[in-house]
N, C-alpha and C positions, 0 to 999 in steps of 0.2 A: 954123348955120341957126337962126333964131329962130322963135317960135311963129307969127308972121304969115306967114312963108315956108311953113311947114308947112300952115297953113290955106289959103293960096293954091294950093298943089299939090293939096290934097284937093279944093278947089272945082273945079279944072281937070278932075279925074277924076269929077266929079259927085257927090262925097260931101258931104253937108250938114255944115257945121261951126258953124251958128248954134244948135244945140241942138234943132232940129226935124227929125225923121225923116219923110221922105215915104213915101207908100204905094209899095210895090214891085209890079211886075207878077207875077201868078200864074205860077209855073213849071209846066212839065209834070210829070205825076205821076212821082214817084221811087219805085221799088220797091226794097225791101230784100230781099236774098237770104235773110237770116235769117228774116224774117217770112214770106216765101214758103215756105221749107222748113218752118216751124212749121205754117203753114196746111195744107200737103200732109200732114204727119205727123198732124195732128189729124183730117184727113179720113179717113186710113187707119185710125186708132184708132177713129173713129166707126163705120166699116164693120165692123171686127172685133168691136166691142161688139154691133152689131146681129146679126151672125152668131152670136155666142155666146149672145145672148138667145134667138134662134130655136132653137138646139140645146137650151138649158136648158128652154124651154117644151115642146119635143117630149119631152125626158126626163121631165119632170114628168107629162105626159099618159100616157106609157108606164108610169110607176110607178103612176099612179092606176088604170090598167086592171089592172095586176098586183095591186094591193091589193084591188080589187073582186072579182077572181077568188078570191083567198085568203079573203075574207070569206064568199064564197058556196060555199066548198068546192071550187072548181076548182083544177086543178093548173097548173103553168107549163110 
């Protein structure tokens, strides 16, 4: 099989062989399971970080109250 036969077969299948690539139609959205898992994991991590922040802020507030009591001679 020579190069012209190969080119003819490619042309028959709609593949350009003259060096010019044509625009292709947009395909439907392809989802990657890896990316979807990463997005889900990052969402969970974000939620956990928000919960930890709330707990830390409450702890700081509690410690601030305890410090104020100690400064003013109150007991705990």
